[in-house]
C-alpha positions in Angstrom: 0.0 0.3 -0.1 2.9 2.4 1.2 4.9 1.6 -2.4 1.4 2.4 -4.7 0.8 5.7 -2.6 4.5 6.6 -2.8 3.9 6.0 -6.7 0.6 7.9 -6.8 1.9 10.8 -5.0 4.9 11.2 -7.4 2.3 10.8 -10.3 0.3 14.0 -9.2 4.1 16.0 -8.6 4.2 15.3 -12.2 0.9 16.1 -13.6 0.5 19.2 -11.2 3.9 20.4 -12.6 3.0 20.2 -16.3 -0.5 21.7 -15.5 1.6 24.7 -13.2 3.7 25.4 -16.3 0.7 25.4 -18.6 -1.8 27.6 -16.8 1.3 29.7 -15.9 1.9 30.8 -19.8 1.1 34.3 -20.4 -1.5 33.6 -23.4 -4.9 31.8 -22.2 -7.7 30.8 -24.1 -9.3 32.9 -26.1 -6.9 35.5 -26.7 -6.0 37.9 -29.6 -2.5 39.2 -29.6 -1.4 42.4 -31.9 1.9 42.6 -33.0 3.3 45.9 -33.9 6.6 47.5 -34.8 8.7 48.4 -37.2 10.4 46.5 -40.3 11.6 44.0 -37.6 8.7 42.9 -36.6 7.4 43.5 -40.7 9.8 40.6 -41.3 6.7 38.0 -39.4 9.8 36.2 -38.5 10.2 36.2 -34.5 6.2 37.0 -34.8 5.5 33.8 -36.5 7.9 31.6 -34.9 5.9 32.6 -31.6 2.5 32.1 -33.2 3.7 28.5 -34.4 5.2 27.6 -30.7 2.4 29.2 -29.2 -0.2 26.5 -31.7 2.1 23.6 -31.4 2.8 23.4 -27.3 -1.1 24.2 -26.4 -2.7 22.9 -29.3 -5.8 22.6 -27.7 -6.1 26.4 -27.3 -7.9 28.7 -29.7 -5.9 32.0 -29.8 -5.7 34.7 -32.5 -2.4 36.2 -34.0 -2.3 39.6 -36.4 0.5 40.7 -37.5 1.2 44.6 -37.7 4.7 45.8 -38.0 5.3 48.5 -40.4 8.4 49.3 -42.5 10.5 52.2 -41.1 7.8 52.6 -38.3 9.0 55.4 -36.0 7.2 56.4 -32.1 5.4 59.2 -34.2 4.7 56.5 -36.9 5.8 56.5 -40.6 4.5 55.2 -44.2 1.6 53.6 -43.0 0.4 57.0 -41.4 1.2 59.0 -38.4 1.5 56.9 -35.0 -2.3 57.6 -33.7 -4.1 56.5 -37.4 -2.0 53.7 -36.9 -3.1 52.3 -33.1 -7.0 53.0 -34.3 -6.5 51.3 -37.7 -3.9 48.3 -37.1 -4.1 47.8 -33.8 -7.4 48.9 -31.7 -9.5 48.2 -34.3 -9.0 44.3 -33.7 -9.9 44.4 -30.3 -6.7 42.4 -28.9 -6.0 41.1 -25.5 -2.5 41.0 -26.3 -0.6 44.0 -27.8 3.1 44.0 -27.8 5.4 46.8 -29.3 9.0 47.2 -31.0 9.8 49.9 -31.7 13.0 51.9 -31.6 15.4 51.2 -34.2 14.4 53.5 -36.8 14.2 56.0 -33.6 17.7 56.6 -33.3 18.4 57.2 -36.9 21.6 55.4 -36.9 23.7 57.7 -35.5 25.2 58.7 -31.9 23.2 59.9 -29.1 21.3 62.8 -30.1 19.7 64.8 -27.0 16.3 66.0 -29.2 15.6 62.2 -31.1 15.6 60.6 -27.6 13.5 62.6 -25.9 11.3 62.7 -29.1 11.5 58.6 -27.9 10.6 58.9 -24.3 7.4 61.1 -24.6 6.4 59.4 -28.1 6.2 55.7 -26.4 5.1 56.9 -23.8 1.9 58.4 -25.8 1.8 54.9 -27.3 1.5 53.5 -23.8 -1.1 56.1 -22.8 -3.3 55.5 -25.9 -3.1 52.0 -26.0 -4.2 51.6 -22.0 -7.0 54.5 -22.8 -8.8 52.8 -25.6 -8.2 49.1 -24.0 -8.0 49.0 -20.7 -8.4 45.1 -20.6 -5.4 44.4 -23.1 -2.3 43.2 -21.1 0.8 45.3 -22.7 4.1 43.8 -23.4 7.1 46.4 -24.4 10.0 45.4 -25.8 13.5 46.4 -25.8 14.9 46.8 -29.5 16.2 44.2 -31.0 19.8 44.4 -31.7 22.1 46.4 -34.3 25.0 43.7 -35.0 28.0 45.6 -33.8 29.4 42.3 -32.8 30.7 40.9 -36.1 31.5 43.9 -37.8 33.2 47.3 -36.7 30.8 49.7 -35.0 29.9 52.7 -37.3 31.2 55.2 -34.5 32.6 54.7 -30.7 30.4 53.2 -28.7 28.5 51.7 -31.4 24.3 51.7 -32.6 23.1 49.2 -30.5 24.7 51.1 -27.5 22.3 53.6 -27.7 19.7 50.9 -28.5 20.8 49.6 -25.5 19.8 52.9 -23.8 16.4 53.3 -25.8 15.8 50.1 -24.5 16.4 50.9 -20.9 13.4 53.8 -21.9 11.2 51.4 -22.5 12.1 49.2 -19.6 11.4 51.9 -17.0 7.9 52.8 -18.8 6.5 49.8 -18.5 7.8 49.7 -14.8 5.6 52.5 -14.0 2.8 51.7 -16.2 2.6 48.5 -14.5 2.9 46.3 -17.7 5.2 43.9 -18.6 8.6 44.0 -20.9 10.8 41.5 -22.4 14.7 42.3 -24.3 15.0 40.9 -27.5 18.4 42.9 -27.6 20.8 41.4 -24.7 20.5 37.3 -25.8 20.9 38.0 -29.6 23.9 39.5 -28.6 25.1 37.0 -26.3 24.6 34.5 -28.9 26.0 36.7 -31.9 29.4 36.8 -30.1 29.0 33.1 -29.1 28.5 32.3 -32.7 31.5 34.9 -34.4 33.7 33.0 -31.7 33.0 29.8 -33.3 32.2 31.0 -36.9 33.0 34.4 -37.3 32.3 34.7 -41.5 28.6 32.3 -40.9 27.9 34.9 -37.9 27.6 37.5 -39.7 24.5 36.0 -41.7 22.6 35.9 -38.4 21.8 39.5 -38.8 23.1 39.9 -42.7 22.4 43.6 -42.6 22.4 44.5 -39.3 19.4 45.3 -38.7 17.0 42.5 -40.3 18.1 38.8 -38.3 17.7 36.6 -40.3 15.4 33.1 -39.1 18.4 32.2 -37.0 18.4 35.4 -35.2 14.3 35.9 -35.5 14.4 32.1 -33.9 16.6 33.9 -30.6 14.3 36.8 -31.0 10.8 34.7 -30.3 12.2 32.6 -27.5 13.6 35.6 -25.7 10.0 37.1 -26.0 8.2 33.9 -25.0 10.6 33.4 -22.0 9.3 36.3 -21.0 6.2 35.1 -20.8 7.2 32.2 -18.8 6.8 29.6 -21.7 7.5 25.8 -20.8 10.2 24.5 -22.3 9.2 21.1 -22.1 7.3 19.2 -25.3 7.6 15.4 -23.6 9.8 13.3 -20.8 9.6 9.7 -21.4 11.4 7.3 -19.5 11.7 3.7 -20.0 13.6 0.5 -18.3 14.3 -1.4 -21.1 15.9 -4.0 -18.7 12.5 -4.2 -16.8 9.9 -3.6 -19.9 8.1 -0.9 -18.0 7.6 2.9 -18.6 9.1 4.7 -15.5 7.8 8.6 -16.6 6.0 10.1 -19.4 5.3 13.8 -18.8 2.8 15.7 -21.6 3.0 12.4 -23.1 1.2 9.1 -23.2 3.2 5.8 -23.8 2.1 2.1 -24.1 4.5 -0.5 -24.3 4.1 -3.8 -26.8 4.5 -7.1 -25.5 7.6 -9.1 -27.4 11.1 -9.5 -27.5 12.2 -6.4 -29.1 11.6 -2.7 -27.1 8.8 -1.0 -29.2 6.0 1.4 -28.0 3.5 4.1 -29.0 4.2 7.3 -28.0 1.2 10.1 -27.7 3.3 13.6 -26.9 0.4 16.6 -26.3 2.8 19.0 -27.8 5.3 19.8 -30.8 8.9 20.5 -31.0 9.7 24.1 -32.3 9.9 24.4 -36.3 13.2 24.5 -36.7 15.1 24.4 -40.1 18.6 22.2 -38.3 19.8 21.9 -41.8 20.2 25.4 -42.5 23.6 26.3 -41.2 23.1 29.8 -40.2 20.1 29.2 -37.9 22.0 25.6 -36.4 25.0 28.6 -35.4 22.3 30.8 -33.8 20.7 28.4 -32.2 23.6 26.6 -31.1 25.1 29.5 -29.4 22.2 30.0 -27.4 20.3 28.6 -24.6 17.2 28.1 -26.7 16.9 24.1 -27.0 17.4 24.1 -22.8 14.8 27.3 -22.8 12.1 26.0 -25.0 12.4 22.8 -26.9 13.1 19.6 -24.5 11.4 16.4 -25.9 13.3 13.9 -24.0 14.0 9.8 -24.3 15.8 8.4 -22.1 15.9 4.5 -21.9 18.4 2.5 -19.0 19.1 -1.2 -18.3 19.8 -1.4 -22.5 22.9 -4.3 -23.7 26.1 -2.3 -24.6 26.3 -1.2 -28.3 24.7 0.6 -30.5 20.9 0.7 -31.1 18.8 2.1 -34.0 16.0 4.6 -32.7 13.1 3.9 -35.4 10.0 6.3 -35.3 6.9 5.4 -37.7 9.8 2.7 -39.4 12.1 5.8 -40.4 15.7 5.5 -38.3 16.0 8.6 -36.9 19.3 7.8 -35.5 21.8 5.8 -33.6 22.8 5.8 -30.1 25.2 3.5 -27.3 23.8 2.3 -24.2 25.1 5.4 -22.8 23.6 7.9 -24.5 20.4 6.6 -24.2 20.7 6.1 -20.9 21.5 9.9 -20.1 18.6 11.1 -22.4 18.2 12.2 -25.7 16.7 14.8 -27.0 14.0 14.6 -30.0 13.5 17.8 -30.8 16.7 18.4 -32.1 16.2 15.5 -35.0 14.6 14.6 -38.3 11.8 12.8 -36.6 7.6 13.0 -37.4 7.0 15.0 -35.0 9.4 18.0 -36.0 8.0 17.2 -39.5 4.6 18.3 -38.8 5.9 21.0 -36.6 7.3 22.2 -39.7 4.0 21.5 -41.9 2.2 23.1 -39.4 4.6 26.6 -39.3 4.0 26.4 -43.1 0.7 27.3 -42.7 1.1 29.8 -40.2 3.3 31.7 -42.7 0.5 31.1 -45.4 -2.2 32.6 -43.1 -0.3 36.0 -42.0 0.6 36.3 -45.7 -2.8 36.4 -46.9 -3.7 38.6 -44.3 -1.0 40.7 -45.5 -1.9 41.2 -48.7 -5.4 41.8 -47.5 -4.6 44.6 -45.2 -1.7 46.0 -47.3 -2.5 45.8 -50.9 -6.0 46.0 -51.2 -7.5 47.4 -47.7 -5.4 50.4 -47.6 -4.9 51.0 -50.8 -8.4 50.8 -51.5 -9.7 52.5 -48.6 -10.9 55.3 -50.4 -12.3 54.1 -53.7 -15.5 53.2 -54.5 -14.8 49.9 -56.3 -18.2 47.7 -56.1 -15.9 44.4 -55.4 -13.7 45.7 -53.3 -15.8 44.0 -50.1 -16.3 40.8 -51.9 -12.8 40.3 -52.4 -12.1 41.7 -48.5 -14.6 39.2 -47.4 -12.9 36.7 -49.6 -9.7 36.7 -48.3 -11.2 36.9 -45.0 -12.8 33.4 -45.3 -9.2 32.1 -47.4 -7.2 33.1 -43.6 -10.0 31.1 -41.7 -9.6 28.5 -43.9 -6.1 28.3 -43.6 -6.1 28.9 -39.9 -8.8 26.0 -39.0 -5.9 24.0 -41.1 -3.4 24.8 -39.5 -4.8 24.3 -35.9 -5.3 20.7 -37.1 -1.8 20.0 -38.4 -0.9 20.7 -34.4 -3.1 18.7 -33.2 -1.1 15.4 -31.7 -0.4 12.6 -33.3 0.4 8.8 -32.3 3.6 7.2 -32.9 5.6 4.0 -33.2 8.8 3.9 -31.4 11.2 0.8 -31.8 14.5 0.8 -30.2 16.8 -1.8 -32.4 20.3 -3.5 -31.4 23.1 -4.4 -33.8 
């Protein structure tokens, strides 16, 4: 009886820990998230990685995402109009429950500190927060310190470097968030730290993480998404499974259901309740960026540990496909499936492709039809907008379906 109680208590602690990690995540069922910013947000990369993470890690939650970045924007506005128009049309009109704001790259004008520009940024950013809090009193705001200008892999343009100025601008953002009682995320320091490590390892390849020093490539955006998600208390765990191969029993199954098959071979079916991050590990720049950070440990742990195996190499097959060969010691220590070419990763990448597609449709609707034709009496305009809305809805439904858990058959073969 005592052993049974101990086992039940241990299972409860595992379950409670899992539930706690899920319930404490910033985004909740029914949230509508609007991401607002300049061209770095307009790239729709850190934003779509963030969206795909949320969908893959919490496939049961219905959370909407609207991407409202505009290249060249400052706290005063830009090509999409003055900031008051931008906020009303591209943020408030969507009735969000969560808003993120990242501005600053263009506000410093790519030169050394200028007191007047600094004051414009400070007062302008505060005005943005005031407008949003007044119009959306129930919305949760996350202010984002500006992402970095790459003064790491190439020499600064002037003494001290432009990124030092962006860090100073970021201090304004953090202090404003504290005063206004809203949230803040740092997308600068983690990327800089990764750039420094990447430069030490592969200096030429490291320059491609932020190729024009302003706009990160996919690897840099993955690091930015991770920083934002970490600020939102995102759980790192995809799943954690432990199997005693000698005793043929499952000793741990966190965020997964595991059923061992009878027979001489060690095989089982595994249904995980989440997917790994959609990382293209074949991309050398992505691999360098992610490998130069704590991305995997902080956000992408899909763990498998098998003990009690015979000495030698063991081939791991998932759905009949070999994904790797590992020693007895490696399997006993545990491997991270999230970094391997598995059916689960392919599913995540397929889901992410749909994330990109639905955001592309939203962008086309907004920037190529809604705004250019807003003052034109074109009879078919509303029909076209409605058709694009329907198309995006269909893509979002497909995206959500692609994120739903699927059962897989695992097998370890000894040779």
